[in-house]
C-alpha positions in Angstrom: 142.7 205.4 -80.0 145.6 203.1 -80.9 147.7 203.9 -83.9 149.0 200.4 -84.7 147.3 197.1 -84.5 149.7 194.1 -84.4 148.5 190.6 -85.2 149.7 187.2 -84.3 149.4 184.7 -87.1 148.4 181.1 -86.2 144.7 180.8 -85.2 144.5 184.6 -85.3 144.4 185.3 -89.0 143.9 181.7 -90.2 143.1 178.3 -88.7 146.3 176.5 -87.7 144.5 173.2 -88.2 144.4 174.1 -91.9 148.3 174.2 -91.9 148.4 170.9 -90.1 146.1 169.3 -92.7 148.2 170.8 -95.6 151.4 169.5 -94.0 150.1 166.0 -93.5 149.0 166.0 -97.1 152.6 166.9 -98.2 154.0 164.1 -96.1 151.4 161.7 -97.3 152.5 162.4 -100.9 156.2 161.8 -100.1 155.4 158.5 -98.3 153.3 157.4 -101.2 156.0 158.3 -103.7 158.8 156.7 -101.6 157.2 153.6 -100.3 154.1 153.2 -102.5 152.0 153.1 -99.3 148.9 155.2 -98.9 147.0 156.2 -95.8 149.4 158.4 -93.9 147.1 161.4 -94.1 144.1 159.6 -92.7 146.0 158.1 -89.8 147.8 161.3 -88.9 144.7 163.4 -89.1 142.7 161.0 -87.0 145.4 161.2 -84.3 145.4 165.0 -84.5 141.7 165.2 -84.2 141.8 162.8 -81.2 144.1 165.3 -79.4 147.4 163.5 -80.0 150.5 165.7 -80.1 154.2 165.2 -80.2 154.4 161.7 -81.8 151.9 161.7 -84.6 154.4 160.9 -87.3 155.8 157.9 -85.3 152.4 156.5 -84.5 151.1 156.9 -88.1 154.2 155.2 -89.5 153.8 152.3 -87.1 150.2 151.9 -88.2 151.4 151.7 -91.8 154.0 149.2 -90.8 156.9 151.5 -91.8 159.8 151.6 -89.4 159.8 154.9 -87.7 163.5 155.5 -87.5 164.7 158.9 -86.1 166.2 159.8 -89.5 162.9 159.2 -91.3 160.8 161.0 -88.8 163.2 164.0 -88.9 162.9 164.0 -92.7 159.1 164.0 -92.5 159.2 166.9 -90.0 161.3 168.9 -92.5 158.8 168.2 -95.2 156.0 169.3 -93.0 157.7 172.5 -91.8 159.0 173.4 -95.2 156.1 172.7 -97.6 154.3 175.5 -99.4 151.0 175.4 -97.4 147.5 175.4 -98.8 145.9 177.9 -96.4 143.6 180.9 -96.6 142.7 183.8 -94.3 139.7 183.2 -92.1 136.8 185.1 -93.6 136.5 187.4 -90.6 140.3 188.1 -90.8 140.0 189.1 -94.4 137.2 191.4 -93.6 139.0 193.0 -90.7 142.3 193.5 -92.6 140.4 195.0 -95.5 138.8 197.5 -93.2 141.8 198.1 -91.1 144.3 198.8 -93.9 142.3 201.7 -95.0 142.3 203.3 -91.5 145.2 202.1 -89.3 148.7 200.9 -89.5 149.1 197.1 -89.0 152.0 194.7 -88.4 152.6 191.1 -87.7 154.5 189.4 -84.9 154.8 185.6 -84.9 156.7 182.8 -83.2 157.7 179.6 -84.9 160.4 178.5 -87.3 161.1 181.4 -89.6 161.0 179.4 -92.9 157.7 177.8 -91.9 156.1 181.1 -90.8 157.4 182.9 -93.9 155.8 180.4 -96.1 152.5 180.9 -94.3 152.8 184.7 -94.7 153.5 184.2 -98.4 150.5 181.9 -98.9 148.2 184.3 -97.1 149.5 187.3 -99.0 150.3 189.2 -95.8 153.7 190.8 -96.6 152.0 193.6 -98.5 149.3 194.2 -96.0 151.1 194.0 -92.7 154.4 195.8 -92.1 156.7 195.1 -90.5 156.5 191.3 -90.3 158.6 190.3 -87.2 159.6 186.6 -86.8 160.9 186.1 -83.3 163.0 183.2 -84.6 165.2 185.8 -86.2 165.8 187.8 -83.0 167.9 185.2 -81.3 167.6 182.3 -78.8 164.9 182.8 -76.2 163.4 185.8 -77.9 160.0 184.1 -78.6 156.9 185.2 -76.7 156.4 185.9 -73.9 159.8 187.7 -74.2 159.1 191.4 -75.0 161.9 191.8 -77.6 159.6 191.3 -80.6 157.2 193.9 -79.3 160.0 196.3 -78.6 161.2 195.9 -82.2 157.8 196.9 -83.5 157.7 199.9 -81.1 161.1 201.0 -82.4 160.0 200.6 -86.0 157.1 203.0 -85.5 158.5 205.3 -82.8 155.2 205.6 -81.0 154.5 205.4 -77.3 153.5 202.0 -75.9 149.9 203.0 -75.4 149.5 203.4 -79.2 149.7 199.7 -79.8 147.3 196.8 -79.7 148.3 193.1 -79.9 145.7 190.7 -81.3 146.4 187.0 -80.7 145.0 183.7 -79.4 147.2 182.0 -76.9 146.9 183.4 -73.3 149.8 181.2 -72.1 152.3 183.4 -73.8 150.9 186.0 -76.1 149.8 188.8 -73.8 152.4 188.8 -71.0 155.0 190.8 -73.0 152.8 193.5 -74.5 150.9 194.0 -71.3 154.1 194.5 -69.4 155.0 197.2 -72.0 151.7 199.0 -71.6 150.1 197.8 -74.9 146.4 197.0 -75.2 145.6 193.4 -75.9 142.8 191.5 -77.5 142.3 187.7 -77.6 140.6 185.9 -80.5 139.1 182.8 -79.0 138.0 180.9 -82.1 136.1 177.7 -81.3 138.4 175.8 -83.7 141.5 177.3 -82.3 144.2 175.2 -80.7 144.1 177.2 -77.5 140.5 178.2 -77.3 140.0 175.9 -74.2 142.8 177.7 -72.2 141.8 179.8 -69.3 144.4 181.8 -67.3 144.4 184.3 -64.5 143.3 187.9 -65.6 146.8 189.2 -65.2 148.0 186.9 -68.1 145.0 187.1 -70.3 144.0 189.9 -72.8 142.2 193.0 -71.9 139.3 192.0 -74.2 138.2 188.6 -75.7 136.2 188.1 -78.9 135.2 184.9 -80.8 135.7 186.5 -84.2 137.5 189.5 -85.7 134.0 190.6 -86.9 133.6 191.7 -83.3 136.8 193.9 -83.6 135.6 197.5 -83.0 138.3 199.7 -84.3 136.7 202.7 -82.7 137.3 201.3 -79.2 140.9 200.3 -79.8 
């Protein structure tokens, strides 16, 4: 039986699309205040829902007839990344954490910009429930997953053998390579609404077990 369950954040404990929605709303407010032009949110969200990635801000600004200068787009990105998000734990994540924190040790390991991820952690109230919280952005350049450094930091924190850890995450392109190489157990949450739910990879890169909801998390088997 594993002693420590380590969680990923985005699309594992909450839906990342909710952060996107919240960020677009923050940008929409700024644009409305700055230019007295409404409609950014609707255009950006429609592009996101259509699968557009990478240039949503540029496209939405063009649709609103606002010149998408690099300075403006960079400023909007900073607003998006730095806003205080309106997000909540997925219901199954809340249930799993409530049950887990009574019986096991639990931690968090997440990629992404440290400030952005820390604001998510604060909004979700995770800092008192999951310890330690490891932001790979703080570990140095190139330390994000699939690099094993973040997992090694958690191992060192607890001082247990690698077989005592389980990593629960959602993105098979990067999440499970590092922990599997160290001998951790791995579990994939394949939420239908998740950004990476469509991804399929070879078994050597995927998790040991896949579930559609954390309600399927059987602590007795981990």
